[in-house]
Kinemage of the C-alpha trace (Angstrom):
@kinemage 1
@onewidth
@group {chain A} dominant
@subgroup {mainchain}
@vectorlist {calphas} color= white
{ca met a 1} P -21.600 -11.784 -6.541
{ca thr a 2} L -19.332 -11.395 -3.569
{ca ser a 3} L -17.330 -14.409 -4.394
{ca leu a 4} L -16.175 -12.628 -7.411
{ca val a 5} L -15.088 -9.379 -5.822
{ca val a 6} L -11.901 -10.648 -4.036
{ca pro a 7} L -10.594 -12.457 -7.279
{ca ala a 8} L -11.491 -9.337 -9.285
{ca arg a 9} L -9.471 -7.056 -6.884
{ca lys a 10} L -6.388 -9.398 -6.925
{ca ile a 11} L -6.435 -9.420 -10.818
{ca phe a 12} L -6.879 -5.678 -10.696
{ca ala a 13} L -3.896 -5.190 -8.317
{ca ile a 14} L -1.681 -7.609 -10.505
{ca ile a 15} L -2.492 -5.498 -13.609
{ca gln a 16} L -1.506 -2.209 -11.596
{ca ile a 17} L 1.794 -3.777 -10.599
{ca trp a 18} L 2.509 -5.001 -14.329
{ca arg a 19} L 1.615 -1.605 -15.676
{ca ala a 20} L 4.042 -0.019 -13.138
{ca arg a 21} L 6.736 -2.295 -14.101
{ca ala a 22} L 6.213 -1.577 -17.759
{ca arg a 23} L 6.273 2.176 -17.181
{ca ser a 24} L 9.409 2.059 -15.077
{ca arg a 25} L 11.471 -0.175 -17.688
{ca arg a 26} L 10.293 2.343 -20.327
{ca glu a 27} L 11.395 5.276 -18.397
{ca leu a 28} L 14.694 3.626 -17.656
{ca ala a 29} L 15.196 2.648 -21.337
{ca ala a 30} L 14.566 6.246 -22.382
{ca arg a 31} L 17.343 7.639 -20.103
{ca ser a 32} L 20.462 8.984 -21.652
{ca glu a 33} L 23.765 7.702 -20.892
{ca arg a 34} L 24.601 10.995 -18.990
{ca glu a 35} L 21.434 10.419 -16.926
{ca leu a 36} L 22.473 6.840 -16.151
{ca gln a 37} L 25.936 8.035 -14.980
{ca asp a 38} L 24.290 10.531 -12.694
{ca met a 39} L 22.367 7.407 -11.370
{ca gly a 40} L 25.559 5.655 -10.820
{ca thr a 41} L 24.963 3.122 -13.363
{ca cys a 42} L 25.443 2.399 -17.142
{ca trp a 43} L 23.487 0.927 -19.821
{ca ala a 44} L 25.203 -2.435 -19.679
{ca ser a 45} L 24.161 -2.906 -16.184
{ca ile a 46} L 20.354 -2.065 -16.694
{ca ala a 47} L 19.910 -3.740 -20.153
{ca his a 48} L 18.925 -6.961 -18.365
{ca glu a 49} L 16.175 -5.223 -16.376
{ca val a 50} L 14.764 -3.321 -19.418
{ca ser a 51} L 14.713 -6.375 -21.442
{ca lys a 52} L 12.360 -8.435 -18.825
{ca pro a 53} L 8.869 -8.626 -19.966
{ca phe a 54} L 6.478 -6.764 -17.771
{ca trp a 55} L 5.051 -9.837 -15.817
{ca arg a 56} L 8.567 -10.731 -14.562
{ca ser a 57} L 9.926 -9.000 -11.467
């Protein structure tokens, strides 16, 4: 059983990273143009990041 613990933890950690990426990209995509300007960016500069699948960093 202990031989399965380490791989299971690694899989769980990867899933957490993927979920965080997906959440961050959804939040970024939901920002208004005004909010993006306040952040010092625009939609054109973040479109690539938002379009990435969750498993890509």
